C-alpha positions in Angstrom: 118.6 -118.6 138.3 117.2 -120.7 135.4 116.2 -118.8 132.2 112.7 -117.5 132.4 112.4 -118.1 136.2 112.4 -114.3 136.9 109.5 -113.8 134.5 107.4 -116.3 136.5 108.5 -115.8 140.1 110.7 -112.7 140.3 109.9 -109.0 141.3 109.1 -108.1 137.6 106.7 -111.1 137.1 103.0 -110.4 136.6 103.3 -106.6 136.7 105.2 -106.6 140.0 102.9 -109.2 141.7 105.5 -111.9 141.3 104.7 -115.6 141.6 101.0 -116.6 141.2 100.5 -119.3 143.9 99.3 -122.8 143.0 95.7 -123.1 144.1 93.7 -126.2 145.3 96.6 -128.5 145.4 96.0 -132.2 146.2 98.7 -134.8 146.1 102.4 -135.2 147.0 105.2 -132.7 146.5 108.8 -133.4 147.3 111.7 -131.1 146.9 114.1 -134.1 146.8 116.6 -131.9 148.7 116.7 -129.2 146.0 116.2 -125.5 147.0 113.7 -123.1 145.6 115.3 -119.7 145.7 114.3 -116.0 145.3 110.6 -116.6 145.0 108.8 -113.2 145.2 105.1 -112.5 145.9 103.7 -109.0 146.4 99.9 -108.9 146.7 99.2 -107.0 150.0 95.4 -106.9 149.3 95.0 -110.7 148.8 95.0 -113.6 151.2 96.0 -117.3 150.8 99.5 -116.6 149.6 102.6 -118.8 149.4 104.3 -121.2 147.0 100.9 -122.9 147.3 97.8 -120.8 147.9 95.9 -123.6 149.5 96.2 -127.4 149.8 94.2 -130.3 151.3 94.8 -134.1 151.7 98.4 -133.7 150.6 102.0 -134.4 151.6 105.0 -132.0 151.4 108.5 -133.1 152.1 112.2 -132.0 151.8 111.3 -128.6 150.4 114.0 -126.0 150.9 112.8 -122.4 150.5 115.7 -119.9 150.4 115.5 -116.1 150.3 111.7 -116.1 149.8 109.8 -112.8 150.0 106.1 -112.9 150.5 103.7 -109.9 151.2 100.0 -110.5 151.5 96.9 -110.0 153.6 95.6 -113.0 155.6 96.7 -116.7 155.6 100.3 -116.0 154.4 103.3 -118.3 154.5 106.3 -119.1 152.4 105.2 -122.6 151.7 101.4 -122.6 151.9 98.8 -120.0 152.7 96.1 -122.4 154.0 96.6 -126.1 154.5 94.0 -128.7 155.8 94.7 -132.4 156.4 98.3 -132.3 155.2 101.6 -133.7 156.3 104.7 -131.5 156.2 108.1 -133.2 156.7 111.6 -131.8 156.6 110.8 -128.4 155.1 112.6 -125.2 155.8 112.5 -121.5 154.9 114.7 -118.4 154.9 113.6 -114.9 153.9 110.7 -112.7 154.9 106.9 -113.1 155.2 104.6 -110.1 155.8 100.8 -110.0 156.1 97.9 -109.0 158.3 96.5 -112.0 160.1 97.5 -115.7 160.3 101.0 -115.1 159.1 103.7 -117.9 159.5 107.2 -118.5 158.2 106.2 -121.8 156.5 102.4 -121.8 156.7 99.7 -119.2 157.4 96.9 -121.5 158.6 97.4 -125.2 159.3 94.5 -127.4 160.4 94.0 -131.2 161.1 97.6 -131.7 160.1 101.1 -132.9 161.2 104.4 -131.0 160.7 107.8 -132.8 161.5 111.5 -131.9 161.4 110.9 -128.5 159.8 112.2 -125.0 160.6 112.1 -121.3 159.8 115.0 -118.9 159.9 113.3 -115.8 158.5 111.7 -112.5 159.4 107.9 -112.8 160.0 105.6 -109.8 160.6 101.9 -109.0 160.7 99.1 -107.6 162.8 97.6 -110.7 164.6 98.3 -114.4 165.0 101.9 -114.3 163.8 104.3 -117.2 164.3 107.8 -118.1 163.4 106.7 -121.4 161.9 102.9 -121.3 161.7 100.5 -118.3 162.1 97.3 -120.2 163.1 97.4 -124.0 164.0 94.3 -125.9 165.0 93.8 -129.7 165.6 97.5 -130.0 164.5 100.6 -131.7 165.9 104.1 -130.2 165.6 107.1 -132.4 166.3 110.9 -131.8 166.2 110.7 -128.3 164.6 112.1 -124.9 165.5 112.3 -121.2 164.5 114.9 -118.5 164.7 115.0 -115.0 163.2 112.4 -112.5 164.2 108.6 -112.4 164.8 106.7 -109.1 165.1 102.9 -108.6 165.5 100.5 -106.1 167.1 98.9 -109.1 168.9 99.5 -112.8 169.4 103.1 -113.1 168.5 104.6 -116.6 169.0 108.2 -117.7 168.4 106.8 -120.9 166.9 103.0 -120.5 166.6 100.9 -117.3 166.8 97.5 -119.0 167.7 97.2 -122.7 168.7 93.8 -124.3 169.2 93.0 -127.9 170.1 90.2 -129.9 171.7 91.8 -133.3 171.3 95.2 -133.0 173.1 97.2 -132.1 170.0 100.9 -131.6 170.8 103.8 -129.2 170.3 106.6 -131.6 171.2 110.4 -131.6 171.1 110.5 -128.1 169.6 112.3 -124.9 170.3 112.6 -121.2 169.2 115.4 -118.7 169.4 113.4 -116.0 167.7 113.4 -112.3 168.7 109.8 -111.2 169.4 108.2 -107.8 169.1 104.5 -107.3 170.0 102.0 -104.7 171.2 100.3 -107.3 173.4 100.3 -111.1 173.9 103.7 -112.5 173.2 104.9 -116.1 173.9 108.3 -117.6 173.4 106.7 -120.7 171.8 103.0 -119.8 171.4 101.2 -116.4 171.4 97.7 -117.6 172.4 97.0 -121.3 173.3 93.5 -122.8 173.7 93.9 -126.5 174.6 96.6 -128.9 173.6 100.0 -129.7 175.2 103.6 -128.4 175.0 106.1 -131.2 175.8 109.9 -131.3 176.1 110.4 -127.9 174.4 112.3 -124.6 175.2 112.6 -121.0 174.2 115.8 -119.0 174.2 115.1 -115.7 172.5 114.0 -112.1 173.2 110.5 -111.3 174.6 109.1 -107.8 174.8 107.8 -106.5 178.1 104.2 -106.1 177.0 100.8 -107.2 178.6 100.5 -111.0 178.7 104.0 -111.9 177.8 105.7 -115.1 178.8 108.7 -117.3 178.0 106.5 -120.1 176.7 102.8 -119.1 176.3 101.7 -115.5 176.2 98.0 -116.2 176.8 96.7 -119.7 177.7 93.4 -121.1 178.9 92.8 -123.7 181.6 92.8 -126.6 179.2 96.3 -125.9 177.9 99.1 -128.0 179.3 102.9 -127.5 179.6 105.2 -130.4 180.6 109.0 -130.5 181.0 109.4 -127.3 179.0 111.6 -124.3 179.8 112.7 -120.8 178.8 115.9 -118.9 179.2 115.3 -116.1 181.7 118.8 -114.7 181.3 117.8 -113.3 177.9 114.4 -111.7 178.8 113.2 -109.8 181.9 109.4 -110.5 181.6 107.6 -112.4 184.3 106.7 -116.0 183.5 102.9 -116.6 183.2 103.1 -119.9 181.4 101.6 -122.9 183.2 105.0 -124.6 183.8 106.6 -121.5 185.3 109.9 -123.2 184.4 112.4 -120.4 183.9 116.1 -121.3 183.8 119.4 -119.5 183.2 121.5 -119.9 180.1 124.0 -122.0 182.0 121.3 -124.3 183.4 119.9 -125.0 179.9 123.4 -125.6 178.5 124.7 -127.6 181.4 125.6 -131.3 181.4 123.4 -131.8 184.4 120.3 -130.7 182.4 120.9 -133.4 179.8 121.3 -136.0 182.6 118.4 -135.3 184.9 115.7 -134.0 182.5 112.9 -136.1 181.1 114.0 -135.4 177.6 115.3 -138.1 175.2 118.9 -137.2 174.7 119.6 -140.6 173.1 117.2 -140.5 170.1 115.7 -136.9 169.8 118.0 -134.4 171.5 121.7 -133.7 171.6 123.9 -131.1 173.4 127.4 -129.9 172.9 129.4 -130.3 176.2 132.7 -128.6 177.0 135.9 -130.6 177.0 139.6 -129.7 177.1 139.9 -130.3 173.4 136.5 -128.7 172.4 135.6 -126.0 174.9 132.1 -125.3 173.4 128.6 -125.7 174.9 125.2 -125.3 173.3 121.5 -125.4 173.9 119.8 -128.7 173.2 119.4 -129.3 169.5 117.5 -131.9 167.4 119.2 -134.9 166.0 116.8 -135.0 163.0 117.8 -131.6 161.7 121.0 -131.0 159.6 123.0 -128.2 161.3 126.2 -126.4 160.3 129.5 -128.0 161.1 131.1 -126.2 164.1 133.1 -123.1 162.9 131.4 -122.7 159.6 131.7 -119.0 158.5 129.3 -117.5 157.8 126.9 -119.8 159.6 123.6 -120.7 158.0 121.9 -123.0 160.5 124.3 -123.3 163.5 123.7 -125.5 166.5 121.7 -123.3 168.8 123.6 -121.3 171.4 127.0 -122.6 170.5 129.7 -120.4 171.9 133.1 -120.3 173.5 133.0 -120.0 177.3 136.6 -120.0 178.2 139.8 -117.9 178.4 142.2 -120.1 176.5 145.0 -121.7 178.5 147.3 -120.3 175.9 146.4 -116.9 177.5 144.9 -115.2 174.4 144.8 -112.0 176.5 146.5 -109.2 174.4 149.0 -107.1 176.3 147.4 -103.9 174.9 144.0 -102.8 174.0 142.7 -99.5 172.6 139.2 -98.2 173.3 137.6 -94.7 173.3 135.8 -92.7 175.9 132.1 -93.3 175.6 132.4 -96.9 174.2 129.9 -99.4 175.7 131.1 -101.8 178.4 133.3 -104.4 176.8 133.9 -108.0 177.7 137.4 -108.7 179.1 137.1 -112.5 178.7 135.0 -115.4 179.8 133.8 -116.0 183.3 135.2 -119.6 183.4 137.9 -121.5 181.5 137.4 -124.8 179.7 137.6 -126.7 183.1 135.0 -124.4 184.7 137.5 -122.5 186.9 136.4 -118.9 187.5 138.5 -116.1 186.0 138.8 -112.8 187.9 139.6 -109.3 186.5 140.8 -106.1 188.2 141.7 -102.5 187.2 144.7 -100.5 188.4 142.7 -97.2 188.2 138.9 -97.4 188.6 138.6 -93.7 187.8 139.6 -94.6 184.2 138.2 -98.1 183.8 136.0 -99.9 186.4 135.7 -103.7 186.3 132.5 -105.5 187.1 132.8 -109.3 186.8 134.3 -110.0 183.3 133.2 -106.6 181.9 135.0 -103.3 181.8 133.2 -99.9 182.1 135.0 -96.8 180.7 134.9 -93.7 183.0 137.3 -91.2 181.4 140.2 -90.9 178.9 143.6 -92.2 180.0 145.3 -95.6 180.4 144.9 -98.4 182.9 146.3 -101.9 183.6 143.8 -104.8 183.7 144.8 -108.0 185.5 143.2 -111.4 184.5 143.7 -114.5 186.7 142.3 -118.0 186.6 141.3 -119.1 190.1 142.9 -122.5 189.8 145.7 -121.8 192.3 148.5 -122.3 189.7 148.0 -120.2 186.6 149.9 -116.9 186.5 148.1 -113.6 186.1 148.3 -111.6 182.9 148.2 -107.8 182.5 146.7 -105.7 179.7 147.3 -102.0 179.2 144.1 -100.4 178.1 144.4 -97.0 176.4 141.2 -95.0 176.6 141.4 -92.5 173.8 139.4 -89.2 173.8 136.1 -89.5 172.0 135.8 -87.5 168.8 133.5 -84.6 169.2 132.4 -83.3 165.9 131.6 -79.6 166.0 129.9 -78.2 162.9 129.3 -74.5 162.7 125.8 -73.7 161.4 125.9 -72.9 157.8 124.3 -69.7 156.4 125.6 -67.4 159.1 125.4 -63.9 157.8 124.7 -60.2 158.6 123.8 -57.1 156.6 126.4 -54.4 156.0 126.3 -52.0 159.0 124.8 -54.5 161.5 126.5 -56.2 164.5 127.7 -59.8 164.3 125.2 -62.4 165.4 126.0 -65.2 167.9 127.8 -68.0 166.0 125.8 -71.2 166.4 127.1 -74.7 166.0 126.1 -78.3 166.4 128.1 -80.8 168.5 127.7 -84.5 167.8 129.5 -87.2 169.7 128.9 -86.4 173.4 129.2 -89.5 175.6 127.9 -90.6 179.0 125.2 -87.9 179.3 127.7 -85.1 178.6 126.2 -81.9 177.2 127.1 -78.6 175.7 127.7 -77.0 179.1 131.0 -79.1 179.1 132.4 -76.7 176.4 134.4 -73.6 177.2 135.7 -70.8 175.0 134.1 -69.6 171.8 134.4 -69.8 168.0 135.7 -66.7 166.2 135.6 -65.3 162.6 138.2 -63.4 160.5 138.1 -59.7 161.1 136.5 -57.3 158.5 133.4 -55.2 158.0 133.1 -54.7 154.2 130.7 -56.8 152.2 132.4 -60.2 151.6 133.1 -63.7 153.1 135.0 -64.4 156.3 136.0 -67.9 157.7 134.6 -69.0 161.1 137.3 -70.8 163.0 137.5 -72.8 166.2 139.0 -70.0 168.2 139.2 -70.8 171.9 136.5 -73.5 171.9 137.6 -76.5 174.1 135.9 -79.7 175.3 138.3 -81.0 178.0 140.5 -84.1 178.1 137.8 -86.7 177.3 137.2 -85.2 173.8 139.2 -84.4 170.7 137.4 -81.7 168.7 136.9 -82.3 165.0 136.1 -78.8 163.9 134.1 -78.1 160.7 134.0 -74.4 160.1 131.8 -72.3 157.9 131.9 -69.0 156.1 130.4 -65.9 157.6 129.0 -63.6 155.0 128.4 -59.8 155.2 125.7 -59.1 152.7 124.9 -55.8 151.0 122.3 -53.7 152.7 119.1 -53.0 150.9 118.9 -49.5 149.6 115.4 -48.7 148.6 115.3 -46.0 145.9 111.9 -44.8 144.7 111.0 -42.6 141.7 108.1 -40.2 142.0 105.1 -40.4 139.6 105.2 -38.0 136.7 102.8 -36.7 134.0 102.8 -34.8 130.7 100.4 -34.0 127.9 100.4 -35.9 124.6 103.3 -34.4 122.5 105.1 -32.6 125.4 108.7 -33.3 126.5 109.4 -35.6 129.4 109.9 -34.0 132.9 112.9 -34.7 135.1 112.5 -37.8 137.4 112.8 -37.2 141.2 114.4 -39.9 143.4 114.0 -40.6 147.1 116.1 -43.2 149.1 115.7 -45.2 152.3 118.4 -47.4 154.0 121.5 -45.3 153.8 124.1 -45.9 156.7 124.4 -42.8 158.8 127.1 -40.5 157.4 126.7 -41.7 153.8 125.0 -39.6 151.0 122.8 -40.8 148.2 125.0 -39.1 145.6 128.1 -40.9 146.9 126.6 -44.4 146.6 124.6 -44.1 143.3 125.6 -43.8 139.7 123.5 -43.5 136.5 119.9 -42.5 135.8 116.5 -44.2 135.6 114.8 -44.6 132.3 111.2 -45.0 131.2 109.7 -47.4 128.7 109.6 -45.9 125.2 106.4 -44.6 123.6 104.6 -41.3 123.0 100.9 -42.3 122.8 98.5 -41.7 125.6 99.1 -44.2 128.5 101.3 -45.0 131.4 104.9 -45.9 130.9 106.9 -47.6 133.6 109.9 -45.7 134.9 112.6 -48.4 135.3 116.0 -48.6 137.0 117.8 -47.9 133.7 121.6 -47.7 134.3 121.2 -46.7 138.0 123.6 -48.7 140.2 124.7 -48.7 143.9 128.1 -49.3 145.5 129.2 -52.8 146.5 128.0 -52.4 150.1 124.4 -51.8 149.0 121.8 -53.8 147.1 119.7 -51.5 145.1 116.0 -52.1 145.4 114.3 -49.9 142.9 110.6 -49.0 143.4 109.4 -48.0 140.0 106.4 -45.7 139.1 105.0 -44.4 135.9 105.0 -41.5 133.6 101.5 -40.8 132.4 100.8 -39.2 129.0 97.3 -37.7 129.0 95.2 -37.1 125.9 95.1 -33.7 124.0 91.8 -31.9 124.5 89.3 -31.5 121.6 87.0 -28.5 121.9 84.9 -28.5 118.7 83.7 -30.8 115.9 82.8 -30.1 112.3 79.2 -31.1 111.6 78.7 -34.5 110.0 75.4 -33.5 108.3 72.2 -35.6 108.1 71.9 -39.3 107.0 68.7 -40.4 105.3 67.8 -44.1 105.0 64.8 -46.2 103.8 62.7 -47.9 106.4 64.5 -51.1 107.8 67.7 -50.3 105.8 70.9 -49.8 107.8 72.8 -46.7 106.5 76.5 -46.2 106.0 78.1 -43.9 108.6 81.2 -41.7 108.0 84.4 -43.4 109.3 86.0 -40.2 110.7 85.3 -36.6 111.7 87.2 -33.3 111.9 87.9 -31.9 115.3 89.5 -28.7 116.7 92.1 -29.2 119.4 92.7 -26.8 122.4 95.9 -25.7 120.5 93.7 -24.5 117.5 94.6 -27.4 115.2 92.2 -29.4 113.1 92.7 -33.1 113.2 90.8 -35.9 111.5 90.1 -38.8 113.8 88.3 -42.1 113.4 84.8 -42.4 115.0 83.0 -45.5 116.3 79.3 -44.8 116.0 77.1 -46.1 118.8 74.2 -47.2 116.4 73.4 -50.5 118.1 70.2 -49.1 119.6 69.0 -47.3 116.5 65.6 -48.7 115.4 65.5 -48.8 111.6 61.9 -50.0 111.8 60.7 -46.7 113.2 60.3 -43.7 111.0 61.5 -40.3 112.1 64.7 -38.5 113.1 67.3 -40.1 115.4 70.5 -38.7 116.9 73.4 -41.2 117.0 76.4 -40.5 119.2 80.0 -41.5 118.3 83.1 -42.4 120.2 86.5 -41.1 119.2 88.6 -44.0 118.1 92.0 -42.4 119.1 93.3 -42.7 122.7 95.6 -39.7 122.2 92.6 -37.3 122.2 89.7 -36.5 124.5 86.5 -34.5 124.0 86.1 -31.4 126.2 83.3 -31.4 128.7 80.0 -30.8 126.9 81.3 -31.7 123.4 79.7 -34.8 121.8 80.4 -36.4 118.4 77.0 -37.1 116.8 75.1 -37.4 113.5 71.4 -37.2 112.7 69.8 -40.2 111.0 66.3 -39.9 109.4 64.4 -43.2 108.8 61.9 -42.6 105.9 58.3 -43.9 106.1 57.3 -47.4 105.0 54.7 -48.2 102.3 51.6 -50.0 103.6 50.9 -53.8 103.1 49.6 -54.6 99.6 46.9 -57.1 100.4 45.3 -59.7 102.7 44.6 -63.1 101.3 42.0 -65.6 102.6 42.0 -69.4 102.1 39.1 -71.5 103.4 40.2 -74.3 105.7 37.7 -76.6 107.5 40.2 -79.2 108.8 39.5 -78.5 112.4 36.3 -77.8 114.4 35.6 -74.1 114.5 38.2 -73.2 111.9 37.0 -71.1 108.9 40.2 -70.4 107.0 43.9 -69.2 106.8 44.9 -65.5 106.4 48.1 -64.3 104.6 49.4 -60.7 104.4 51.1 -59.6 101.2 53.9 -57.1 102.1 57.1 -56.8 100.1 59.0 -55.1 102.9 57.8 -56.3 106.3 57.0 -59.9 107.5 55.6 -58.9 110.9 52.0 -57.7 111.2 49.1 -57.5 113.6 45.8 -59.0 112.1 42.6 -58.0 114.0 38.8 -57.8 113.7 37.4 -54.4 114.7 34.4 -54.6 117.0 30.9 -53.5 115.9 31.2 -54.0 112.2 29.2 -56.4 110.0 29.4 -60.0 111.2 32.7 -59.3 113.0 31.4 -60.4 116.4 30.9 -64.0 115.1 34.6 -64.5 114.3 38.0 -64.3 116.0 41.6 -64.5 114.8 44.1 -66.8 116.4 47.6 -67.5 114.9 46.7 -65.8 111.6 43.6 -68.1 111.2 39.9 -67.1 111.1 37.8 -69.0 113.7 34.2 -69.1 114.8 33.6 -67.5 118.2 32.2 -70.4 120.3 29.1 -71.8 118.4 28.4 -68.6 116.6 27.6 -70.2 113.2 23.9 -69.6 112.4 22.5 -72.7 110.6 19.8 -70.7 108.8 22.3 -68.2 107.5 24.5 -69.0 104.5 26.3 -65.7 103.8 28.5 -63.7 106.3 30.3 -60.3 105.8 33.2 -59.1 107.9 36.0 -56.5 107.8 39.7 -57.3 108.8 42.5 -54.8 109.6 46.2 -55.4 109.1 48.8 -53.1 110.8 52.5 -53.3 110.0 55.4 -52.2 112.4 55.4 -48.7 110.9 51.8 -48.1 111.8 50.4 -48.5 108.3 46.9 -50.1 108.3 45.3 -52.1 105.5 41.5 -52.8 105.7 40.0 -55.8 103.9 36.4 -56.9 103.6 35.5 -60.6 103.3 32.2 -62.3 102.2 31.8 -65.9 103.3 29.2 -68.3 101.9 28.3 -71.7 103.7 26.0 -74.4 102.3 23.1 -75.8 104.5 24.0 -78.7 106.8 22.5 -82.1 105.9 20.3 -83.7 108.6 20.7 -87.3 107.5 23.4 -89.3 109.2 24.3 -90.8 105.9 25.4 -87.3 104.7 27.8 -86.8 107.5 31.4 -86.6 106.2 33.8 -89.0 108.0 37.5 -88.4 108.0 39.3 -91.9 108.0 42.7 -90.8 109.2 44.5 -88.2 111.4 48.1 -87.6 112.6 48.5 -86.6 116.3 52.1 -85.4 116.0 51.5 -81.8 117.4 52.3 -80.0 114.2 49.0 -78.1 114.4 47.5 -79.9 111.4 45.0 -82.8 111.7 46.1 -83.5 115.3 42.7 -84.8 116.6 39.7 -86.8 115.2 35.9 -86.7 115.5 33.2 -88.4 113.3 32.7 -85.2 111.4 34.0 -81.6 111.4 30.5 -80.4 110.9 28.1 -79.8 113.7 26.3 -83.0 114.7 22.9 -82.3 116.1 21.0 -84.3 118.8 22.3 -87.0 121.2 25.0 -89.2 119.8 27.8 -91.5 120.9 31.1 -92.2 119.2 33.5 -95.0 120.4 37.0 -96.1 119.0 38.1 -99.8 119.5 41.7 -101.1 119.0 42.6 -104.5 117.5 42.2 -106.4 120.8 38.6 -105.1 121.3 39.5 -102.5 123.9 37.5 -99.2 123.8 40.2 -96.6 123.8 38.0 -93.5 123.2 34.4 -92.5 123.8 32.6 -89.1 123.2 29.1 -87.6 123.3 30.1 -84.1 122.1 31.7 -82.8 119.0 34.0 -80.7 121.2 35.5 -83.9 122.7 37.8 -85.1 120.0 40.3 -88.1 120.2 44.0 -87.0 120.6 45.4 -90.5 119.9 46.1 -91.3 123.6 44.5 -93.8 125.9 44.9 -93.4 129.7 47.5 -90.7 129.1 49.6 -93.0 126.9 50.1 -92.5 123.2 48.5 -95.3 121.1 50.7 -96.9 118.3 50.2 -96.3 114.6 47.6 -98.6 113.0 44.0 -99.2 112.0 41.2 -98.7 114.6 37.4 -99.5 114.4 34.8 -96.8 115.2 31.0 -97.0 115.9 28.7 -94.0 115.7 25.1 -94.1 117.2 22.6 -91.3 116.7 18.8 -91.4 117.0 18.7 -95.1 116.7 20.9 -95.2 113.7 24.4 -96.9 113.8 27.3 -96.4 111.5 30.7 -98.2 111.5 34.0 -97.7 109.9 37.8 -97.8 110.1 40.2 -95.1 111.2 44.0 -94.9 110.5 46.2 -93.4 113.2 49.4 -92.0 111.5 51.9 -90.2 113.7 54.7 -90.2 111.2 58.2 -89.1 112.3 
């Protein structure tokens, strides 16, 4: 292999895909007699695969493809995936091609083309339209070409072509196939499915499967398909011929001298045939003169002359005096049916119960020896004898591995596997039984052939095994135990299950169980410790636990009272003193459950505690607790008012001054002063509806503030408002607003003051589109038009009231 070739065309090339086929080839390509070897393509999901992916208007000649491996989807061949209007001459292939549809040894799909003097020796496989030479051929002529090897397909398998289609009398002429075919349905020695066209002067001498629509020449053909002077070897296949010619011949007829003399084939310029002579006793099928074949006798053969074989018993009597076979061997050939001069040869057996002779084949019946006589029926040659020794067949008996029992049980039946039975013999031929070495203690005992026998036709090759007596499970359980914190461990009680009758627990056990270390409250596993059983038992220890329970506390020394300022979390004592049931005082850590204590609520609260020691427990009715008193809070210091007329109805902002609490309720009591004209929303003072009285300039109201501790601050406010101007010119106009939902300046109207009488306000964008219109001060613009936010920028407004018109500009600023 040339340097770098594997990186381009080997199994490691292109991440395991191998060779990248040449696409869209047009021109001439000649191999000049050189060989392309070890080309590798592995792309099972792609079609159009081969040395060339596709070609048109081209010529290919003298290309030798050797040991090629191609795997693809559709249109797959070693040379070309798809070829149209090409000429293929003297090209050949060995290796394997695999795909789905249109799979051929040389070419996947071939149309409007000619192929001459080419052949395929490889293994071709796919699902549909698979051929030894071409998968799918249409409007194409195939001359002087052949295939051998194997062809397998689910449907449309052809020794030469999988699918052949023609509407202009294209030909498959002077071709043959020796391929072995496999198919689910539709199999033809030369063509799987044929629609139109002709087969002339061709033959098939391979294997055909017995499937629906199988034939020696064409598996499935229509009425326009023709077959002339073409034949198939019926001696090799048992399928019925359904091809149009119905020309089925025996092997001897196709290889005979008379076939070459009386057939319509051209044995002078196209075909040749090897004929037997005294000097060269070989015959063959017809073969093509234009194809280079092996020399006779080449070992190993590459492309031998088809069907070449020796059909004689040599005159030198190459018939050995002795032969050794074995019982169960297949029928074997004693010699040829005729000698080089076509005289029959007869064979006979001296004992047909040992070897039976049928024609020139011997069938073995039983072990022993026999004399075979061979004689040429020429009236002068002496007979020869051969002593055939039929040796017993080897019967390999293997005892099943893993045979065992448990101490104290009975032996199981010893199973074994027998491999090597011949001629439908079965296990019932055996007599006797296998045996094991004696003994009943735990251990290993060999299993031997014993008295097992298979008769004279077999020689037993015995492969024994070891029989094991395993210890019996002895289940020992320890009972659950308990003690108080600080007490000594009790004795552990054992119970056993699985003792053989007559044996005691004390006789088979030694040692004692032990528990996990530790003296705090909890459960401690009682383990096997150094407890062991005798060799005949396997100790299975079922553990349990020793539980140490807490010491009981019956009284607690008072923790006193904790006082804390309002909203301040106090410090709690980390431990407390307790009296145990044994009249001992112990100091233990306490975890106080103060999560629910409300430090914003004055008064006395009882807080419970949890003992932070697992070795002690409180007696029933005893509770660790402490009393916490939250002192009262001082009242808020003041309520501040700040006028704010930025929105319609808004009077001003309220702010509570409180150095301790930031949560307050601000409200206006009913029935006092001018309180009914106002309301509070979100800590802001608002007019109630249109409660502002134009003729009134001063308002008095009282506001209450209550903190979370219930303290109330009352504050009186006096508000003064100037008279509203009646002239339109005095109306104050805001020229910007920011509708960004921050609660400040989020909407716009011509004036925040009340506008009396009928009026109209419109807002116009830069394109002249009216984006807002209002006839009421309550209807303010929110910066949207038809539900869509308008962009930042300058807008133009027009105000009409009592025949007066005012205009101006408005800036919309949303910000970020």
